[in-house]
C-alpha positions as CSV (number, residue, x, y, z in Angstrom):
1,M,0.0,0.0,0.0
2,R,1.5,3.3,-1.0
3,S,1.2,6.4,1.1
4,S,2.5,9.9,1.1
5,A,2.6,12.6,3.7
6,T,2.6,16.4,3.5
7,R,3.0,18.9,6.3
8,L,0.4,21.6,6.4
9,R,0.6,24.7,8.7
10,G,3.1,22.9,11.0
11,K,0.4,20.9,12.9
12,L,-1.4,18.8,10.3
13,I,-0.3,15.9,8.3
14,V,-2.2,14.7,5.2
15,N,-1.5,11.1,4.2
16,R,-2.9,9.6,1.0
17,V,-3.3,5.9,1.5
18,A,-5.0,3.8,-1.2
19,G,-6.3,7.0,-2.8
20,A,-8.0,8.4,0.3
21,D,-6.9,11.4,2.4
22,F,-6.2,10.7,6.1
23,R,-5.6,13.9,8.1
24,M,-3.9,13.6,11.5
25,A,-2.3,15.8,14.1
26,E,1.4,16.1,13.9
27,G,3.1,13.3,15.9
28,F,0.1,11.0,15.9
29,K,1.0,7.5,14.6
30,G,-2.4,5.8,14.6
31,H,-3.0,2.5,16.2
32,M,0.7,1.9,16.9
33,E,0.5,4.7,19.5
34,R,-2.7,3.7,21.3
35,R,-2.4,3.1,25.0
36,S,-5.3,0.7,25.2
37,P,-7.4,-1.3,22.7
38,R,-10.5,0.0,21.0
39,Y,-13.7,-2.0,21.2
40,P,-16.6,-2.0,18.7
41,Y,-19.3,0.2,20.1
42,S,-22.5,1.8,18.9
43,A,-23.9,4.9,20.6
44,S,-25.3,8.3,19.8
45,A,-22.9,11.2,20.4
46,E,-23.0,15.0,20.4
47,V,-19.8,17.0,19.5
48,M,-19.7,20.7,20.5
49,W,-17.0,23.2,19.4
50,D,-17.0,27.0,18.8
51,G,-20.7,27.3,19.8
52,L,-21.7,24.6,17.2
53,V,-23.2,21.2,17.8
54,E,-23.2,18.1,15.6
55,L,-24.9,14.8,16.2
56,T,-22.7,11.8,15.4
57,R,-22.3,8.1,16.2
58,V,-19.5,6.4,18.2
59,T,-18.4,3.2,16.4
60,E,-15.2,2.4,18.5
61,L,-14.5,3.2,22.1
62,S,-11.4,2.9,24.3
63,R,-10.3,4.2,27.7
64,Y,-8.6,7.2,26.1
65,G,-10.7,8.1,23.1
66,C,-13.2,7.0,20.4
67,Y,-14.0,7.0,16.7
68,L,-16.9,9.1,15.6
69,E,-18.7,8.6,12.3
70,T,-19.6,11.9,10.6
71,T,-19.6,13.2,7.1
72,R,-18.1,16.5,8.4
73,P,-15.0,15.6,10.4
74,L,-13.2,18.4,12.1
75,V,-9.6,19.5,11.6
76,P,-7.1,17.6,13.7
77,G,-6.2,19.6,16.8
78,T,-9.7,21.0,17.2
79,R,-10.8,20.9,20.9
80,V,-14.3,19.7,21.5
81,T,-16.8,18.7,24.2
82,L,-18.1,15.2,23.6
83,K,-21.3,13.7,25.1
84,I,-22.1,10.1,24.5
85,L,-25.6,8.7,25.4
86,E,-26.2,5.0,25.7
87,E,-29.1,3.3,27.5
88,G,-30.1,6.4,29.3
89,R,-26.6,7.0,30.7
90,L,-24.4,10.0,29.8
91,F,-20.7,10.2,29.4
92,E,-19.1,13.6,28.9
93,A,-15.5,14.7,28.3
94,T,-13.4,17.3,26.7
95,A,-11.4,15.9,23.8
96,T,-9.1,16.7,20.9
97,V,-9.5,15.6,17.3
98,L,-6.4,13.4,16.5
99,Y,-7.2,12.5,12.9
100,S,-10.0,12.8,10.4
101,Q,-11.1,11.0,7.3
102,P,-13.1,13.2,4.9
103,Q,-16.7,12.0,4.6
104,L,-16.1,9.1,7.1
105,G,-15.3,10.3,10.5
106,M,-12.7,11.3,13.1
107,G,-10.7,9.9,16.0
108,V,-10.7,11.9,19.2
109,A,-8.6,11.6,22.4
110,F,-10.3,12.3,25.7
111,R,-8.5,15.1,27.6
112,E,-10.5,15.7,30.7
113,V,-12.9,13.1,32.1
114,K,-14.5,13.6,35.5
115,S,-14.5,10.5,37.8
116,T,-18.3,10.1,37.6
117,F,-18.0,9.8,33.8
118,Q,-14.9,7.6,34.0
119,S,-16.8,5.0,35.9
120,I,-19.5,5.0,33.2
121,L,-16.9,4.6,30.5
122,E,-15.2,1.7,32.4
123,E,-18.6,-0.1,32.6
124,W,-19.3,0.4,28.9
125,L,-15.8,-0.9,28.0
126,Q,-16.3,-4.0,30.2
127,H,-19.7,-4.6,28.7
128,S,-18.2,-4.4,25.2
129,L,-15.4,-6.7,26.1
130,D,-17.8,-9.2,27.6
131,R,-19.9,-9.1,24.4
132,Q,-16.8,-9.6,22.3
133,N,-15.7,-12.7,24.3
134,R,-19.1,-14.3,24.6
135,K,-19.8,-17.3,22.3
136,P,-22.7,-16.7,19.9
137,S,-26.1,-18.0,20.9
138,I,-29.5,-18.3,19.3
139,E,-30.7,-16.0,22.1
140,D,-28.6,-13.2,20.6
141,F,-31.2,-13.0,17.7
142,D,-34.6,-11.6,18.4
143,A,-37.6,-13.3,16.7
144,E,-39.6,-10.8,14.6
């Protein structure tokens, strides 16, 4: 797979991998730099920055960040407030956009998480891990 990188404005790198742009904050090395694994996850999210709000969807979650599906990803380095709502429970954190993929989404790193929200995040991660390690069962499918 061929890739190329270009430095923009000293803080942003644009990689072209397999014909698609992949924007990331300078110094970010993708999954090789992650401190903890990401788990598949699905929840509604709200991203707030500069007085604007966008509804998105979380598709991957980790102790230190998440991936958000959106057709309008923000520029890497943008600071946001993130709210994730799942099963009536709310998680909130300040975060920074680490990388973005045009028309697909963006990866964000949590910066400030209050202890109340950290415990909710830990529960969600444990639940996701348990689901991942569980053997499939016919009970997993609802009859319609």
